[in-house]
C-alpha positions as CSV (number, residue, x, y, z in Angstrom):
1,X,43.7,-13.9,38.6
2,X,46.4,-15.7,36.7
3,X,47.3,-19.1,38.2
4,X,50.7,-18.3,39.4
5,X,51.9,-17.5,42.9
6,X,50.4,-18.0,46.3
7,X,46.8,-18.9,45.4
8,X,47.2,-19.6,41.8
9,X,48.6,-22.9,41.0
10,X,47.1,-24.3,37.8
11,X,44.2,-26.7,38.4
12,X,44.2,-30.1,36.7
13,X,43.4,-30.0,33.0
14,X,39.8,-30.7,32.3
15,X,38.1,-31.5,29.1
16,X,35.4,-28.8,28.7
17,X,32.0,-30.1,28.6
18,X,29.5,-28.3,26.4
19,X,26.0,-28.6,27.6
20,X,23.4,-27.0,29.9
21,X,24.2,-25.5,33.3
22,X,24.6,-27.9,36.2
23,X,21.5,-29.0,38.1
24,X,22.7,-26.9,41.0
25,X,22.6,-23.7,39.1
26,X,19.4,-24.6,37.2
27,X,17.6,-25.5,40.4
28,X,18.9,-22.5,42.2
29,X,17.9,-19.7,39.9
30,X,15.5,-20.6,37.0
31,X,16.1,-17.2,35.6
32,X,19.8,-17.9,35.4
33,X,19.3,-20.5,32.7
34,X,17.3,-18.0,30.7
35,X,20.1,-15.5,31.2
36,X,22.6,-18.0,29.8
37,X,20.4,-18.8,26.8
38,X,20.1,-15.1,26.0
39,X,23.9,-14.8,26.3
40,X,24.4,-17.7,23.9
41,X,21.9,-16.1,21.4
42,X,23.6,-12.7,21.5
43,X,27.2,-13.8,21.4
44,X,28.3,-16.2,24.2
45,X,31.3,-18.4,23.8
46,X,30.9,-20.8,20.9
47,X,33.0,-23.5,19.3
48,X,35.7,-20.9,18.5
49,X,36.5,-20.8,22.2
50,X,38.6,-23.9,22.5
51,X,39.8,-25.7,25.7
52,X,43.0,-24.7,27.3
53,X,44.9,-24.6,30.6
54,X,45.2,-21.3,32.4
55,X,48.4,-19.5,31.5
56,X,51.0,-19.0,34.2
57,X,51.4,-15.3,34.5
58,X,52.3,-13.4,37.6
59,X,52.6,-9.8,36.4
60,X,50.8,-7.5,34.0
61,X,52.6,-6.5,30.8
62,X,54.3,-3.1,30.5
63,X,51.5,-1.9,28.2
64,X,50.0,1.6,29.0
65,X,53.1,2.4,31.0
66,X,52.6,-0.2,33.7
67,X,56.0,-1.5,34.8
68,X,56.4,-5.2,35.1
69,X,57.9,-7.1,38.1
70,X,61.4,-7.2,36.6
71,X,61.2,-3.6,35.4
72,X,61.3,-2.0,38.8
73,X,63.0,-2.9,42.0
74,X,61.0,-2.9,45.2
75,X,61.0,0.5,46.8
76,X,61.2,1.4,50.4
77,X,57.7,1.9,51.7
78,X,56.1,1.8,55.2
79,X,54.9,-1.5,56.3
80,X,51.2,-2.1,55.5
81,X,48.7,-1.6,58.2
82,X,46.4,-4.4,59.4
83,X,43.3,-2.3,59.3
84,X,40.8,-3.2,56.6
85,X,38.8,-0.5,54.8
86,X,35.5,-0.3,56.6
87,X,32.1,0.9,55.4
88,X,30.2,3.9,56.6
89,X,27.6,3.2,59.3
90,X,25.1,0.7,58.0
91,X,21.8,2.0,56.9
92,X,18.5,0.4,57.8
93,X,17.6,-2.5,55.5
94,X,17.1,-6.3,55.3
95,X,20.9,-6.8,55.9
96,X,21.0,-4.7,59.1
97,X,23.4,-6.4,61.5
98,X,25.1,-8.5,58.8
99,X,28.8,-8.1,58.0
100,X,30.2,-8.7,54.5
101,X,33.9,-8.7,53.7
102,X,34.8,-8.0,50.1
103,X,38.3,-9.1,49.1
104,X,39.6,-7.2,46.0
105,X,42.1,-9.6,44.5
106,X,45.7,-8.2,44.4
107,X,46.9,-4.7,45.1
108,X,47.8,-2.1,42.4
109,X,51.1,-1.6,44.1
110,X,52.1,-5.3,44.2
111,X,54.3,-5.0,41.1
112,X,56.5,-2.5,42.9
113,X,57.1,-4.9,45.8
114,X,58.4,-8.2,44.4
115,X,60.4,-9.1,47.4
116,X,57.6,-8.5,49.9
117,X,54.9,-10.4,47.9
118,X,57.2,-13.3,47.1
119,X,57.9,-14.1,50.7
120,X,56.3,-17.3,51.9
121,X,53.4,-17.5,54.3
122,X,51.8,-20.5,56.0
123,X,48.4,-21.5,54.4
124,X,47.9,-24.5,56.7
125,X,48.6,-27.2,54.2
126,X,51.9,-25.8,53.1
127,X,53.7,-22.5,52.4
128,X,53.0,-20.1,49.5
129,X,54.0,-16.7,48.3
130,X,52.3,-13.8,50.1
131,X,50.5,-12.6,46.9
132,X,50.9,-12.0,43.2
133,X,50.5,-9.0,40.9
134,X,47.5,-10.5,39.2
135,X,47.0,-10.4,35.4
136,X,45.8,-7.8,32.9
137,X,44.1,-7.4,29.5
138,X,46.3,-7.3,26.4
139,X,45.8,-3.5,26.5
140,X,47.1,-3.2,30.0
141,X,43.9,-2.9,32.1
142,X,45.0,-4.6,35.3
143,X,43.1,-7.2,37.4
144,X,43.9,-5.1,40.5
145,X,42.1,-2.1,39.0
146,X,39.2,-4.3,38.0
147,X,38.8,-5.9,41.4
148,X,38.8,-2.6,43.2
149,X,36.2,-1.1,40.9
150,X,33.8,-4.0,41.3
151,X,34.4,-4.0,45.1
152,X,33.5,-0.3,45.3
153,X,30.3,-0.9,43.4
154,X,29.4,-3.9,45.6
155,X,30.0,-1.9,48.7
156,X,27.6,0.8,47.6
157,X,24.9,-1.8,46.7
158,X,25.3,-3.8,49.9
159,X,25.3,-0.8,52.2
160,X,22.0,0.3,50.7
161,X,20.7,-3.1,51.9
162,X,21.9,-2.3,55.4
163,X,25.0,-4.4,55.6
164,X,28.3,-3.4,57.2
165,X,30.9,-3.8,54.5
166,X,34.7,-4.1,54.9
167,X,37.3,-4.3,52.2
168,X,40.5,-6.3,52.8
169,X,42.3,-3.5,50.9
170,X,41.3,-0.3,49.2
171,X,44.5,0.7,47.3
172,X,45.4,2.3,50.6
173,X,48.5,0.3,51.4
174,X,51.7,-0.2,49.4
175,X,51.2,-3.9,48.7
176,X,49.2,-6.9,49.9
177,X,47.6,-8.0,52.1
178,X,49.1,-11.4,52.0
179,X,46.7,-14.3,51.5
180,X,46.8,-15.4,55.1
181,X,46.0,-11.8,56.3
182,X,43.1,-11.7,53.8
183,X,41.6,-14.7,55.4
184,X,42.3,-13.3,58.9
185,X,40.5,-10.1,58.1
186,X,37.3,-11.9,57.3
187,X,37.6,-14.2,60.4
188,X,38.3,-11.3,62.8
189,X,35.3,-9.4,61.4
190,X,33.1,-12.4,62.1
191,X,31.8,-11.9,58.6
192,X,28.6,-13.5,57.6
193,X,29.9,-13.8,54.0
194,X,33.2,-13.1,52.2
195,X,33.7,-12.9,48.5
196,X,37.1,-12.5,46.8
197,X,36.9,-10.8,43.5
198,X,39.2,-11.8,40.6
199,X,39.6,-12.0,36.8
200,X,41.4,-14.9,35.2
201,X,44.5,-14.8,32.9
202,X,43.9,-17.9,30.7
203,X,44.3,-18.3,26.9
204,X,42.4,-16.6,24.1
205,X,39.2,-18.4,23.4
206,X,38.6,-19.4,27.0
207,X,35.6,-17.5,28.2
208,X,33.2,-17.1,31.0
209,X,33.2,-16.9,34.8
210,X,33.7,-19.5,37.5
211,X,33.2,-19.5,41.3
212,X,35.8,-21.2,43.4
213,X,34.6,-23.1,46.5
214,X,36.7,-24.3,49.5
215,X,37.3,-28.1,49.6
216,X,37.3,-30.0,52.9
217,X,40.8,-29.4,54.4
218,X,42.0,-30.4,57.9
219,X,45.7,-29.8,58.0
220,X,48.0,-27.6,60.1
221,X,46.3,-24.2,60.6
222,X,43.6,-25.0,58.0
223,X,40.3,-26.5,58.9
224,X,37.5,-25.7,56.4
225,X,35.1,-28.5,57.4
226,X,32.6,-26.2,59.1
227,X,32.4,-23.8,56.2
228,X,32.3,-26.1,53.2
229,X,28.5,-26.4,53.2
230,X,27.6,-22.8,53.7
231,X,30.3,-21.7,51.3
232,X,28.9,-23.9,48.6
233,X,25.5,-22.4,49.2
234,X,27.0,-18.9,48.9
235,X,28.8,-19.9,45.8
236,X,25.8,-21.4,44.1
237,X,23.7,-18.3,44.8
238,X,26.5,-15.9,43.6
239,X,26.9,-18.0,40.4
240,X,23.2,-18.1,39.7
241,X,22.6,-14.4,40.1
242,X,25.8,-13.6,38.2
243,X,24.4,-15.5,35.2
244,X,21.0,-13.9,35.5
245,X,22.2,-10.3,35.8
246,X,25.3,-10.2,33.5
247,X,24.1,-12.7,30.9
248,X,27.6,-14.3,31.1
249,X,28.0,-18.0,30.7
250,X,29.9,-20.3,33.1
251,X,33.5,-21.0,32.0
252,X,34.0,-23.0,28.9
253,X,37.5,-24.2,30.0
254,X,37.2,-25.0,33.7
255,X,34.4,-26.3,36.0
256,X,32.8,-28.8,33.7
257,X,30.3,-26.2,32.3
258,X,28.7,-25.5,35.7
259,X,30.7,-22.5,36.8
260,X,31.7,-24.1,40.1
261,X,35.1,-25.3,41.0
262,X,36.3,-26.8,44.3
263,X,40.0,-26.3,45.3
264,X,42.1,-27.1,48.3
265,X,45.3,-25.1,47.4
266,X,44.1,-21.6,48.1
267,X,45.3,-20.0,51.3
268,X,42.5,-17.4,51.2
269,X,40.0,-20.3,51.4
270,X,41.9,-22.8,53.5
271,X,42.4,-20.4,56.4
272,X,38.9,-19.0,56.4
273,X,36.6,-19.8,59.3
274,X,33.6,-18.0,57.8
275,X,31.7,-18.7,54.5
276,X,33.9,-17.6,51.7
277,X,34.2,-18.0,47.9
278,X,36.3,-16.6,45.1
279,X,34.8,-15.5,41.7
280,X,36.8,-15.2,38.5
281,X,34.5,-12.8,36.6
282,X,35.9,-13.5,33.2
283,X,39.2,-14.1,31.3
284,X,41.2,-10.9,30.7
285,X,43.2,-12.6,28.0
286,X,40.3,-13.2,25.7
287,X,39.3,-10.2,23.6
288,X,35.5,-10.7,24.0
289,X,35.7,-11.2,27.8
290,X,38.1,-8.2,28.0
291,X,35.6,-6.0,26.3
292,X,33.1,-6.8,29.1
293,X,35.6,-6.5,31.9
294,X,36.7,-3.1,30.7
295,X,33.2,-1.8,30.4
296,X,31.9,0.3,33.4
297,X,28.3,-0.7,32.5
298,X,29.2,-4.4,32.6
299,X,31.2,-4.0,35.8
300,X,28.1,-2.6,37.4
301,X,26.1,-5.6,36.3
302,X,28.8,-7.9,37.7
303,X,28.7,-6.1,41.1
304,X,24.9,-6.3,41.1
305,X,24.9,-10.0,40.3
306,X,27.5,-10.9,43.0
307,X,25.7,-8.6,45.5
308,X,22.4,-10.2,44.8
309,X,23.9,-13.6,45.4
310,X,25.2,-12.5,48.8
311,X,21.9,-11.0,49.7
312,X,20.1,-14.2,48.8
313,X,22.6,-16.2,50.9
314,X,22.3,-13.9,53.9
315,X,18.5,-13.8,53.8
316,X,18.2,-17.6,53.4
């Protein structure tokens, strides 16, 4: 996701710190460190990937025929429904009885509904826009398409483990849901875990993934104090398995080299009452990361890594 709009204000600039994974990741999954080392050997981000702040971008370019926000006025469409996309009846398996909500960041139709997604919603600490269009690769592959594809792959994997899986949106509504509704869907499902899928829109040379954890917030409608601990556990496990399965390294431009970032400005986290994290799977604006994000084989690995992290969290 590009850091513009409702949940995407730029984080504070940080000087990237080269070095080993953080103790949390190394202790969590010994194999994750090996995965990172293999990644570095075969072509992980090196010194050519310099530091930089995430670019402020709220819409995909018009490449590949995709209209931008200012290229098309919002069209009259029926109001979105509040019903999330649910999974088929859960199969038997170790996650039988567990509910997982997958939140595919952004909606492919958002760019056609600028007025609707720009309206302000309450996120507890303040008000922000309903949603954004997300970012895209330089060739026009959108974050919204990426997140839905990974979400579908995750749903298949988790249902095979016996989980009941719900999506906050499945491309089945004209726009949204807004960030407050995304949080509400997980809360009302009494989800055991929620993961919001994204891809970043930072500068070229900035590579790698990072997992965003909720900070401790107690303001207005937001109270994350009860979920900070379990959400960190979920995030660490997701990050560890993501490294091990994909071979991707933690971000070289945000998160101090450990792949974990805590934020208090995201409505999707602030309003959650169940364990929840975001994952930025890579940077769509870097050509090397984009080559991974646009690969179906790599997206399957990404889905597997995230799913394995969720399974590990739910099984304790």
